[in-house]
N, C-alpha and C positions, 0 to 999 in steps of 0.2 A: 443283352437285348438287341444291340446293333447287329450281332452275328445272326440272330434269329430272323431279324428283318431282312438281311441280305439274302439268307437262304430261301426265304419265302419269295423274294423277288426273282431269284434264279429259277426256282421251280415254276413260278408263274410263266416266265418267258419260255422255258423249255416246253411246257404244256402248250403255250400259245404257238410256238414254232411247229409242234407236231400237228396241231389242229389245222393250222394254216397250210402246212404241207399237204395234208390229206385233202383239204378243200381244193387246193390248186391242182393236185393230181386228178381229182374227180372231175373238175371243170375241164381240164386238159383232155381227158379221155372222152368225156361226153360231148364236148363242143369243138375242140380244135385239132385233136390228134388225126382224125380221118381226113379233114380237108388239107392239113399240112402234109401228111404222108402222100396224098394224091398229087399235090403240087410238086413235091420232090421227085416222084416217079415220072411225072410228065416232063419235068425239067431235065432229068438225067435218064432218058429211056435206055434200057438194056444194061445199065451199070449198077448191078445189084449191090456190090460191096460199097460203092460210093453212096448209093441211095441210103444204105443202112447207116453208114457213118454220119451222114448229114442229118438223117432223121433222129439218131440218138443224141447227137450234140445239140440239135435244136430243142429236143424235148427236155434235156437236162438244163440247158440255158434258160428256157422259159420257166420251168418249175422253180429253179433256185433263185432266179432273179425276181420272180413274182413273190416268192416267200420272203426274200430279203426286203423288198419294197414294202410289203404289207407289215412285216414285223418292225422294221425301222420306223415306218410311219406311225405305228401305234406307240412305239417307244418314245419317239419325239413328242407325240401328243401327250403322253403321260408325263414326260419330263417337263414340258411346257406348263402343264397343269400344276405340277408340284412347285415349279418356279414361281408361278403366280400366287400360289398359297404362301410360299415363303416370303414373297415380296409384300403381300398384304399383312402377314404377321410382323414383318420387319417394320413396315409403316405404322402398324398399330402400336408396337412396343416403342418405336421411336417417338410417336406422339405422346405416349404415357411418360417416357423419359424426359422429353422436352417440357412438358406441361406440369411436371411434378412441382409442388410448392417447396420441397426441400431441394437443396443443391446436391446433385449426384455427379461424382467424378470418378473416372477409371484411371488408375495410376499403375505404371509398370513398377513391379517390386524391385527390380535390379538397380534402377537408377532414379526412381521416384518421378519420372517424367509423366505428365498428364497425357494419356492416350485419347481420352474422350471426356466430354463434360456437357451437361445440359445448360440451358440458358440461365437458370437460376444460380447454378454453381459459379458460372463466369460473372454474372451480375454482382454477386456478393463480393467477389474479389476485385471488381472494378475493371474487368476486361470484357471483350466480346468473345463469343464462342470460338471464333477463329484464332484469336490472339492467345487464348489460354492453353490451347493444345500445344504440347511440346515444352511448356514451362515446367521447371523443377518445383514440385510441390513442397519439398523439404525446405526450400528457401523462403516459402511463405509462412511457415509455422515458426513464429518468432521465438528464439531461445530467451527465456527469462531467468535461467539459473534455477538451481535446486534439483535434487534427485527426483522429487515427485513429478516435476514438469518434464524432465528428461524421459522418465519411464512412460508417461502418458503420450509424449510425442513419438517415442519409439513404437509403442503399441499401435498407434494410428497408422504410422508409415508402413508397418509390417503386416497390417490387416488383422490385428489381434484385439482390436477394441470393439468387442461385441456390444458393450453398453456405451452410452453416450459419454464422451470425454470432453471436458471444457479446456479449450486452448485459445490463446490469442493469435489471430491471423492477420497478416499484413496485406492491405489492399494495394492496388496499382500505384496510388499516390503516396503510399507510405503510411496511411492512416491504419491504426490497429482497431480491429473490432472483435468482440468476444464471440467465439463460435463454439458450438457443440457438435462433435463429430463422432460417428461410429464407423467402423471399417471391418471388412471381411475379405478374405482372399479366395481366388478361384484360379484354376489352371485351364488355359485355353491355348490350343496349338503348342503345347509344351512350354508355354510362357506363363509365369505367375503374374497375375494382375491383382490389384487391390481396389475393391469397390468402396468408395467413401460417400457417406450421406452426411451433409453438413447443414446446420441450422444457425441462423443469426440469433444470439441470445440478448441482443440489445433491448428489444421490447420486453422480454421476460424480466431482465434486470430492472428496467424502468418500473414495471408493474410491482415488482417485489419492493423496490424503494418506496413507491407510493403507498403500498400496503403497510410497510414499516412505519412510515411517517403518520399514516392515519391511526395506527395502533398507539403510537406515542402521543398523538393529540388526544385520543380517547382516554388514555391513561392519565394524561395531564389534566383533562377536564374532570375526570372522576376525583383525582387527588385535590384539585382546587375546590370542588364542591364540598368534599369532606372537611377540608381545612377551613373553608368559609364558614360552615356551621360552627366548627370549634372556635374560630376566631370571634364570631359574633358573641358567643357565650362568654368567652374570656374578656372581650372588650367591655361588655356591659357590667361584668363583675368588677372590673378595674375602675371603670369611669367614676362611679359614685365616691369611693374612698379617695380617689385621686383629686377630685374636685374639692373634697374636704381638706386635703393636705395643702393644695394651692391656696385655698381661702384662709386657712389658719396661718400659713406663712405670710400671706399678704397682711393679715391683721397684726402679726408680730412686727413686720416691717413698718407698718403705719404708726405703731406706738413708739414714736421717736424718743419719748421721755425716758423709757426704760432700757433702750438698746444702745449699745456702743456701736461705733462704726464697723468693727469686725463682725459683731452679731448681725448688723443690718445687711452686710455683704453675704453672710451665710444664709439669711432669710431670702435674699434675692436669688442666691444660687439654688435654693429649694424651689423657688417659683419658676426659674428658668428650666430646671431639669424636669419639674412637674409639667410645664407646658410642652416640653419636648416629648414627654411620655404621652401627653394628651394628643399631640399631633400623630403619634404612632397609633394610638387608639382610634382616632378618626380615620386613619388609613385602613385600619383593620375593619372598621365598620363599613367603609366604602367597598373594601374588597369582598366582604361577606354579603353586602346588601345587593339585591337585584331589583333596584327601583324601576318604576316605569318612567321612561324618558320620552321627551317629545321627538318623535321620529319624523324625518322629512328628507327632502332631497339635499344632499350635502355636496358642495363643490370642493373636490379634493385639493385642487390647485390653490384655491383661496384659503383653505384651512392650513395648508403647508405654509403659505405666505404669512398668514397671521401668526403662526407658531414661530416662524423664523424671526419675525420682527421682535419677539421677546428676547432673542439671544444675539441679534446682530452685532451690537456694540461689544458684548462680552466676548464673542468669538473673534472679533477684530483685535481686541486688546490681548487676547491669548495667542495671537499670531497664527490663527487657523484660517487656511484658505478654503473658502466655501464655493462649491459648484452645485448649481441647481438646474436640472434638465427635466422640464415638464412637457409632456406631449400636448400639442395644441388642441387635440380632440379627446381629452380625458372624459370618459363617461362618468356621470354622477352616481353616487351610491345612496342607499337609504340608511339613515342612522341619526345619531345625535351629534351635532357638530362639536359641542363642547367635549364630549367623550372621545371623539376622534382626535381632537386637538390635544387631549390629555395623553393619548398614545404617542402622537408625534413629538410632543414636548419631551416626553420621557426618553424617546430615541435620541433626540438632539442632546439632551442633558447627559445621557450615558456616553455618547460619542465625544462630547466636550471633555468630560472627566478623563476618558481614556487617552485623548490626545494631550491633555495637560500632564498626565502622568508620564507619557512617553518623553516629553521634553525636547524633542528634536526640532530642527528648524523647518523641515518640510512636513507640515501638518495639513492634511487634507480631509475635508468632510464633504461628502457628495450625496445629494438626494436626487433620485431619478424616479419619475412617475410615468407610466405608460398604460395604455389600454391593452389588455391581453385576454386570450381565451383561458378559461378555467374549466377544463373539461369541455362541455358542450355549450357553455354560456360565457357571456362577456364579463370581464372583471377589471378592476384597477390594481395594478402592481406597483407598490411603492418600495424602493430599495434605499436603505441607509448604509453607506459605506464610509468607514474611517480607517486610516492607516496608523491607528494608535497601538496600544500595547496588546490588543487582541484578548482572547479568552483561552485559558489552558484547556487542553483536551479533556482532562478529568472533570472539568466544570461544565462542559458543553451540555450534558444531560440535566444539569441542575439549575441553569440560569433562569428558567421560568418557575422554579419552585418558590413558594412564598417564604419570605425571611432569608432567602439565600442572597448574600451580597459579598463582594470582595472589597467593599469600601466601608466596612463597619466603623473604622476609626474616624472617617471623615463624615459620618452622619448618615450613611446609607441604611435604609430600613429593609431592603430586599423585597419590597412590595410593588415596585414600579413595573417591572416586566411581567409579574403575575397579573396585575391589573390589565396591562396591555394585552396579554394573552387572552384573558377572559372577555375583554371588550371585542377584540377582533373575532374571536370564536362565536360570540353572541350574534354577530352580524353575518355569520356563515362563512367567515374567511379563515385564512391560515396565516401563521407567522412562523418563519423558519430562520435558522442561524447557520452561517458558515464563517469559520474563523481559523486563523493560524496565529498562535501566540507570538507576540513580538512583531507581527507584520500587519494584520488587518482584522476587521470584524465586519461582517455584512449581515444585516437583518433585512428580510424580505417579507412584506405584508401583502397579501392578496385578498381583496374583498369583492364579492359579487356586485355587479352594476345594478342600478335601479331597474325594477321590472322582473328580477329573478327572485323567486321565493326561496328563502333559506331560513331554517329554524323558526318557521312560522311567520317571518316578516315578509311583507309585500311592499310594493311601492308606496302605499299609504302609511306603512309603519304599523299596521294593526296586526294583532296576533290572531 
């Protein structure tokens, strides 16, 4: 294609030279030849040979010079036009290059030095466009070990990653961010270059995590609703015979004339265990029931203070250091204060049990409450942190399941966190858990502020 274009250009200028020469000769003979020859004859009278030589040289000089000037002028004009086109094209492609939403970098294949990069590419790496040129890109792709990572890294650096490859990239300050990179190679002036297109995966990862969390919450909600219906039926079936057992045991105990001390203790044991079962049944009914509650404006800071007052002395006796950090401008929420207190009390109780089980001297329980954005609207974020025994990784997905507890021997029913989950979700909020066994547990509750309609609730609490 290039040879054909060059041949066309040569033929064009050859034709142009012939036409220009013919035109100059025609103009010379028609307009200038006769006056010029007459001037030479008048200047050198009687010198025929000298007249002839001067006339021929002058004629040849005029024709060749005129043709050269015309052809060169047209050539310069054509070259200038092509240069302007190339300049406009370069400016256009440079603008596209610089304003691309993806980072684009051009790297020399032999030493992985960055030859050129657009603004987005440099920005993602924490450099300016001038600073990034000349940097060794291979030093920015952090080695994390493993054959799979090495293969992906090599494919990117050698321009063989036609699809997107996920790699950790080091920024200027040493921060690592997840990048998705595709690369291809090209040959320019006998130098192999690698064109890299890079995207920041941080936002995609955040959205995927939010999606996963939402799916887990939906799954948990569905499971709680199904178990709630089942629990209500079971609780009602157990309640009546259980009351009979407790009443009969009480009658036996009250008949002191017929019972010995050992028998009376056995009757009391039946009553105690029956009441324990009754408590579990009441919890089941509370878990299953969706009563209408008095909804209104709830002061979160006040509710936390009231809940902590129930445990203050117990926490002090257990040697637990308590830290409470409440923002001075916490937004109010819409809900039932008693139900929110139930959630907070459950969190405090769980933290206390975890810290008691750890048994170390440095026991810390911390509550933090701040106003925060929850998507596009305001919310209250309450964090409960303790450095107790934590939660095992295999139990993380089950802590909100009804009847799941790690404290069965000490009286745990496994309904506290399930109830808390249901209450928070009913108010349009979320509850999440982060923990490392043997180190800490962090529960985070986020509930929309008053004025935000969630799950059919508005500021007045009406559905």
